[in-house]
C-alpha positions as CSV (number, residue, x, y, z in Angstrom):
1,X,88.5,115.7,104.3
2,X,89.3,112.1,103.1
3,X,92.4,110.4,104.2
4,X,93.6,107.1,102.7
5,X,95.9,104.9,104.7
6,X,97.4,101.9,102.9
7,X,98.3,98.7,104.9
8,X,101.9,97.9,103.9
9,X,101.3,94.2,104.6
10,X,98.6,93.8,101.9
11,X,97.7,96.6,99.5
12,X,95.7,94.4,97.2
13,X,92.5,94.8,99.2
14,X,92.8,97.9,101.4
15,X,90.6,97.9,104.4
16,X,88.4,100.8,105.2
17,X,89.0,102.1,108.7
18,X,87.4,104.9,110.6
19,X,89.8,107.4,112.1
20,X,90.1,107.2,115.9
21,X,88.5,109.9,117.9
22,X,91.1,112.6,118.7
23,X,91.6,113.8,122.3
24,X,90.7,117.5,122.8
25,X,93.3,118.3,125.4
26,X,96.5,116.9,126.9
27,X,95.5,118.2,130.3
28,X,94.8,115.0,132.4
29,X,95.0,112.7,129.3
30,X,97.0,109.5,129.6
31,X,99.4,109.3,126.7
32,X,101.3,106.1,125.9
33,X,104.8,106.3,124.5
34,X,105.7,103.1,122.6
35,X,109.4,102.5,122.0
36,X,109.7,99.9,119.2
37,X,113.3,99.0,120.3
38,X,115.1,100.8,117.5
39,X,118.3,102.6,118.4
40,X,117.8,106.1,119.9
41,X,114.0,105.8,120.0
42,X,114.2,106.2,123.8
43,X,116.1,109.5,123.3
44,X,113.2,110.8,121.2
45,X,110.6,109.6,123.7
46,X,112.5,111.1,126.7
47,X,112.0,114.5,125.1
48,X,108.4,113.9,124.2
49,X,107.7,112.5,127.7
50,X,109.0,115.8,129.3
51,X,107.0,118.0,126.9
52,X,103.8,116.1,127.5
53,X,104.1,116.3,131.3
54,X,104.7,120.0,131.0
55,X,101.4,120.2,129.3
56,X,99.5,118.3,132.0
57,X,99.5,114.8,130.5
58,X,100.0,111.6,132.4
59,X,102.6,109.5,130.5
60,X,103.0,105.7,130.4
61,X,106.0,104.1,128.7
62,X,105.9,100.8,126.8
63,X,108.6,98.9,124.8
64,X,108.2,96.3,122.1
65,X,110.6,93.3,122.5
66,X,111.9,93.9,119.0
67,X,111.3,96.2,116.1
68,X,111.3,93.3,113.6
69,X,107.8,92.0,114.6
70,X,104.5,93.5,115.5
71,X,103.8,94.3,119.2
72,X,102.6,91.3,121.1
73,X,98.8,91.1,121.6
74,X,99.0,91.6,125.4
75,X,101.1,94.8,124.9
76,X,98.6,96.2,122.3
77,X,95.7,95.4,124.6
78,X,97.4,97.1,127.6
79,X,98.1,100.2,125.6
80,X,94.6,100.4,124.1
81,X,92.9,99.9,127.5
82,X,95.1,102.3,129.6
83,X,95.9,105.2,127.2
84,X,93.8,108.0,125.6
85,X,96.5,108.3,122.8
86,X,99.8,106.8,121.8
87,X,103.0,108.0,120.2
88,X,105.3,105.5,118.6
89,X,109.1,106.1,118.4
90,X,110.6,105.3,115.0
91,X,114.2,106.3,115.2
92,X,117.7,105.2,114.2
């Protein structure tokens, strides 16, 4: 199966990216929940947090300073080095 993902910041020359390896189980996995600081994103993530813990995952919470800009490099690095997967909250 081929999946095409377009980068909304520059679609003139789409970059080819390999899909990330998927985790096989939530049991014992570290899942990062990223709140992008939009209204009610935390409400969505609170529910997801509870559901993931019920399935045996360890959950870490992260918050972007503002939804209007990309996450800071340090935050992206922390998430990528401490989590097996990440869920990002996009809500209003």
